[in-house]
N, C-alpha and C positions, 0 to 999 in steps of 0.2 A: 502492500498498498503506499503511494505518498504521502511524503510531507507535508503539511500546510506552506511551507517554503516552498514551494511547486507548484503552488498555484499560481498565473500568471495576470491572472483580473482581479487578484486586491485591492487595486486601486479604484474599482467601478462596482465595491460592491454599497450597499444603500440602504440597505435591513438587515442586521443581523437578528435569528431567529433563533434561541437558547435553549434547550435541558437544563433543566434546573436539579433535579439528584443525582447526584453519580454525575453530573458535565459541571456546570458555574459550583456547584455547592462539593466542597470537598466531603468527607467520610463524616467528618461532624457537625455537619449541616452548614458551617462557613462560607462566604463568600469573600474571594479573592481580597489584599487588602489593596485600600486607593480604588473601589469599584464609583464608587461614586463623583472620583476627577477623572477614570475611566468614560463613565457613559456623559460627561456636559462633554470631554474632548470629542465622542461620536455624534451628538448634535452638532458640534459646533463644523464637523468637518462634512455635515449632511447625512449622518446613518440613523438612522432608528432603532433603539435598542429594542427586542421584545423579548420576553423570557414566556416561555411556551410549557405550560407545566400539566397538568391534570391537577394544580390544586385551583382552589376557586378565586375571581377577582378578585376579593377584598384581601383573601392571605398573600397573593404575590405581593399588591400594590403598597402592602404596607410591611414587605421587604424589602421596599426602596423608597423609604419618606424621603427622600432629597428632589428627586427628579418622579417621581411616580405621575405629575402633572407633568410630561410632557415628554414621556414613554408611550408606548404602547405594549398590551398584554393577548396573549396566548391562554385565555382558564382554562382549565376541564377539557384538556386534551382539542382543544377547539369547538368547545360547546354553546362562545362566547370569545366576542373580540371587543378589549378595553381600548382608548386611542384618547390620550389628554383627558382622563377624566371620563371620559364619555363612554356608554358601553353601544359599539355604536353593531354589533349584530350578536342573536341570541339564535337558539336552538333547540325547543322549546320538544318533551318526549310525551306521551300521551299517557294519561295519569291511569291506565287499564295496563297499558303496558311497563310502565315501571312497578303498576302496583303487581304484576305476575313477575317479573325479574328478581322482586325484592322476595316473595311469597318462595319464591323455586331458590332462592340460596339461601331463605330458612329450613329449606325440605334438604340440602346439598347436608346441610352442615358442618362441614366444616369451615365457615368462612361468617364474617359479620354486615352483611348488608346498609350499608347508609344510602341515603336520600341524599342528592346535592339540586338542594335551589338557589344556585346563585351566590347568595353574600349568606346561608345558612345552610345549614344539614341536619337533616332526620333519621333516629337510630332509637332502636326499641330498648327499653329499658335498662333491659337482661345487657346488653350492649356496654355500661357505662364500665365495667371491669376492664374493656380495652379501651377510656380513654385518652389515658397518656398518650396510647398510638396516633389516632383521629385527630387527639388533638391539636399534631403541629399542624393540621391541616386544615379543619375545619374549627373557627373557632368558634361557631353559635352553635350549635350543637344544641336540638330539639328533642328528647328523648319522649320515647311514644309509647305506650304500654301496644299498642296491636297498632302493622299498617291495614286495618284490614283502613276504608273509603276515606284515606291519606290521597286531596285534593287541593293540588298546590302546583303553580309551573316549577318545572326542577326541568334540568338540562343533561344530567348523567345521574348515573345509579354506578359507585364504585361498592364494593366488595373488598372488606382485610384479611386475611391469611392469617393467623396467627402460625401456622406450622410450613410459612412459606411455600407454600403447595400450590400457587397460583396458576406454574401453567401447567400442571398434573389435571385441574380443577378446569382454566380451560380447554382444554383438548377433549377432558369425555364428560363435560357437562354443557358449559359455559356456549361457545363457541358452535355447539350441533344446536343445540335447542337456538338459541336469537338469531344467530351473524345473517340469519335471511330478514330477520326484521329491524338487526340495531347493527351498528359499527363495534364488535366485544373487541377487546384489544389487553395484554397484562400491560401494566404496569409496576412493574421487578418483579420480583418474585412472593410477597407481600400484598398484591392486587390486582384484580381483571376490575374494568373501566367500561363502561355499556356506554355509549351515546345513539343518537340516531344515523339512522346508514347514511353513509357517508361526509358524518362528522368527525373530524379527523387531526393532527395536528397540524397536516399539511394544507383542508379545507381552511380551518382556521386564517391561516396566513395567506391561503388564494384570495381570501377575501378580504385583508388588513390590505393586499396590494393591489389589490382594485380598488378599494377606497383612496389611499395613497400614489393613485396612477404610476406606482411603481414597481417595475418588470421583476418575472421573478427569477429571469437572467442574471438580476442583480441583490439576489440572496444571498445571505449565508449561513446554513442552516450548524447546528451544532446540535449532537445527542449521542445516548446509550445502549437502549435499548426498542425493544416492540416498540412500543409506542409510540418511538422515534423517525419510523421508518420512513412515513408514509410522509413525514417534514422533510427529508432528507433524499427521496427521493422527487421534488418536488423544484428544490431549490437549486441556482445555479453555481453552487458553491455549499458543497458539501462533505462536512466533517465530523468525525467522530473521534474521544475523545478513546487515548491509550487505555484504558482500563472497561469499555466498551465490550461486550458480548461479544463474541469469536463471530456468526452468525451476522454482526452489525456491518459484515466490512465487506458483503454484499454491497452492501445500499449507501455507501459513502465514494466517495472520490479523495479524502485528503482527509490524516489521522494529524490533532495534537497532543501533546503531554497530557498527560493522564488526570484527574480533577486533583488529586490530592499536589500535584505539581504545578496548581492553578494553570491548566493549559485553555481556559478562554477566554485569562489575560494574558495570556503571551500569544494568541491567534487577534484579540482587540490591538493591540501595540505594533502588529505585523501590518494590520489595515490602516490606522492611525500612518503608521510610518510610510505605507505605499501611498496615502495621500499627501502625503508632504512631497513627497520625492518630485 
């Protein structure tokens, strides 16, 4: 696989779509040092920085307090898009369908289903034991006794797997049962995410680029795992971190240093240097 330094078009990049966990964030969930300064420098150079994540919008925005007002965000794996504080796109799942998924997760038994409703989430009272894991991503959690009759605007169902067996359950249960009606993806070893058909990080970034008048050829995408595939494949400049799953090498052109070696910061610095040259 080619090093990021082999990309001859770094100076043409106008938008960076970047996964969070195990990509921008180190294993300890920290961002690279001086990210606010880098994001400001990108904006000055005419480059939009867009975190693309399974996290909901408010959680993502809170992670970038200095620049959330002039950034873009691709939350919920593309289930919504935020630009400069405005929700410019959302994809709502039919309540009957998301209730079917929630009950299927309960029947399967090894996962903890959570309904994602943009700025809040819904989980069963029995899921409180997993609040430390869920609260990392969903700060406002409404605990309910049953999902029966739940009817709110929601754009994603996520299922947490404490046994880290998401891929097995994806293959055996959720992909066969729902992939004809929903976009189903593994978001790491502990999570399965379900959105409307056609919704993924790639479609989200496409909506954003259409709104901003940016060509996908001028987009850099950076990721590490399954739910980054579509985003990497639609971008003109595709990068994986060195710690990415081996199968991800088929979906990107270039490699950057690992998340713990702050590869995204290294790539940003290279893009800024190319623009100054």
